[in-house]
N, C-alpha and C positions, 0 to 999 in steps of 0.2 A: 674820342679814340680815332686813331688813323684808320683810313680805309685801305683795304688790300688793293695793291696795284695789279691790274689785270692787263696783260698783253693780248689783244685780239688781232690776229693777223689777217691781212687781206692781200689781194693782188694775184695776178697770173691765173685767174679763173675762180678764186674764192668769191662767193656771192651772198653769204649769209652773215657777213660781219656786222651789219648795222643792228639787226634784231638780236644777235648774240651779245653785242655790247650793251644793248638796252636791257637784256635779261640780267646781266651782271650788275648794271646800275640799279635796277629794281631790287636786286638781292643785297644791295649795300656796298658793292665794290666800287672801285675807281678805275673803270675800263679806259683803255686808250687803243684806238684803231691804228695800227701801224702797217705800212706796206712792207711786204717781204723784202723788197729791194733795200730798204733801210736796215734790215737785219743782215742781209748778205754783204752790204757795204761796210758794216760796222758803225753806222751812224746811230743806231739804237742798240742797246746792250740788254741781252736777255736777263742779266743779273740785277737789273733795276726793277724787276717785277717779282711778285710772289705767285702769280698764276699765269700760265701760258695757255691760250686757247687756239686751237686750229679749227675754224668753223667749216661748214659745209660748202660745197661748190664743185668745180671741175678743174682742179689744178692742172695747168698746162694742157687743157683740153683733153685730159685723160690719155694723152699720147704715151706710148710704151706701157700702158696700163694705168689704172687710177692711182694718182699720187706718186707714181714710180720716179718720175724725173725729179720732183721736189725732194724725195727721200735721198736721192744721190747728192743733192746740194747739201742737205743737213749732215750727211755722213762724211763728205769729202771736201767741202769748201774751206779754204784757208782765208782767214781774215787779215786785214791790213796790219794788225798788231802781231802777226806771226802765229797766232793760235788758230786752231780749227774750230769751226762752229759746233761740231760735235762735242769738243772739250768743254765749251761754254755750257752746252746743254747738260753735260754730266755734272758740272759744278753747280748748276741751278738745282738739280735733283739732290745733290749732297747737302745743299743748304736747306732742304725741306720743301722746295717748291712743288706746286701742283700743276699737272698737265691734263687738259681735257681736249679730246678729239671727237668732233661730231661729224658723222657721215663721211665725207671726203677726208675730214681730219682724222677719223678712225682709220681709214685706209692708209693714210700717211703714217700713223703710229705703228701699224703692223709692218709696213714696208721698211720703216727705219729700224725695226727691231726693238722699239720701246715697249711693245706688247707682244707676247706675254711677259717679257722682261725677266727679272730674277737672274738665274744662271744663264739665261739666253739673251741677256741685255745686249742689244746691238746686232743680234742675229735674227734673220727672218725665218720664223718657224711656222707661221700661219699666214693665211692670205684672205682677202675678200675679193671674190670674183663674180662673174656674170650671174644674174638671177636665173633660176631654173625656168622661169616663165619666158625668158628670152626678150623681156621688155622692161621698160622703166616702170617702177611701181610707185604710185602716189596714193597712199591710203593710211588710215589710222589703225594701229595695232595694239593688242593687249600684251603687257609685259610683266614678268615675274622677277622680283629681285631675289637673288640667291641669299637665303637667310644666313649663310656662312661667310658671305663676302666681307672683306676688310675695306671695301671701297668707301672712301670718305664722302664721295659725292652722293652716295645712296643711303647714308645713315638714316635710320628711322623710317625708311620707305619699304613698302611691301609689294604693291602692284602699281603699275603705271599704264596710262593710255596716252599714246603719243603718235604723231604722224611720221611716216617714212616717205622718202622720195629719193630713190636711187636706182641705178641700173646694175651696180656691182656690189651687192650686199651679202652674197653667200659666203659664210665663214667656212673655211676648210683648213684643217691642221696639216702639217707636213706628213705625219704618220700617226699610227695608233699610240705609240709611246708618248709623243708630245701631247696628244689629246688626253691620255690618262693622267699625265702630270698636271695639266691645266685643271682637270676636274678634281684631282686629289688635293690640290692646293687652294681650291675655292676661287680660281681666277675667272671662272665664268660668272660674270656679275649680273647679267640680264639675259632672259630667255623669252622668246615669243611663246605665248600660251593660247590655248583654245578658249574662247570666251565662255563656253559652257562648262567644260571640265576644269578650267583654271590650271591645266597641266601643260608642260612644254610640248609643243607639237611640230610635226613636219608637214601638217596639212596646209595646203594652199587655200585661201589667201592669208590665213592667220599667221603662218610663217611665210612672209611675202617673197622670200628668195631661195628657200630650200636649205638654209644654213644647217650644217651638221650640229647635232645636239641642240638645235633651235637657238643657237647663240646670237644674241642681239647686241651684247656688250661685254667687253673684257676689262679686267683690271690687272695690275701687277701685284707682286707679293706685298708691297708696302701699302697698297690701297691708294696711293697718291697719283697714279696715272690711270686714267679712265678713258676708254673709247667706246662709242656706241653708234649704231647706224640710225636709230630714230633721232628726231630733231626736238630736243627739249625747249630750245629757244622759240619754237613755233607755238608753244603753249605757255605763254607768259601772262595771259589774262583769261578769265572764264569765258569770254565771248569767242575765244579761239576754238573752243570745243564744238564739234559738229552738232551736238545736241543741247547746247546751252539754253535754248528757249524751253526745253522740255524737262531737263534734269535740274534739280535744285541742290544747293549747297555743294557745288562742285569744288574739288580741290585742284588748284592750279599746279598739277604734278610737275610739269616741266620746270617751273620756277624753283621748286624745292631743291633740285639738283644744284643750281647756282647758289642758293642760300647756304647749303651745306658746305660748299667750297669756301665761300666768303667767311662764314662763321668759324670754320676750322683754322683758317689763316689768322683771324683775329685772336683766337685763343692760343695759337701755338707759335706764330711767327712775328707778331707785332707787339 
């Protein structure tokens, strides 16, 4: 069977492309690391892939705000063939493609308006901003998967334990109306939870950034676009776990996210 082609973007400050590509390879995909300049110039075509991944990093040095400058490129850049990059992205989605944004990539998805998507597709209705702690957070967190989520990447998963490393991870909606719509549609895919109560929490450091509703990840109404602040690619082998020498039979939770994406494409697009 053909392997799903995965576009793993890099350049302009993205710095997690190698481990992200490796995770997709372990999951059974056919990843290709492509510099953003090749997309912007039209040398590479988004439509040649079934999965697009925006890895973590510091796009454009976080000038103008995390991922803001790159979001403008995707929304307004005109390609050599006369089409706009945004139009290509919309065609990719109509064909059934999957999009994953990790950390800085999640910031990019919300700044572009791909999340929360739906009737707001292309509109910026939420943001990810400075952590309440006022500092960069580098720690492992417990996460709860919304049992109502349609997110393809999280199918069959209940709880996750993954690392975060970010300075701007606090989720904030535009207003209460947007928040209620996101909640009612099940678009909150992941939440930070307290390790003892196993319930969503605003308590630091279990919620490392002060995110409203403890949001750690969002999906769109189709379940095919997923953004999360934690780094699943950083948990692709049991020895990545901080307690791997003391805990037995560890599930490599991060890798499961990539496997779900690859398996869905195999079943639906190939």
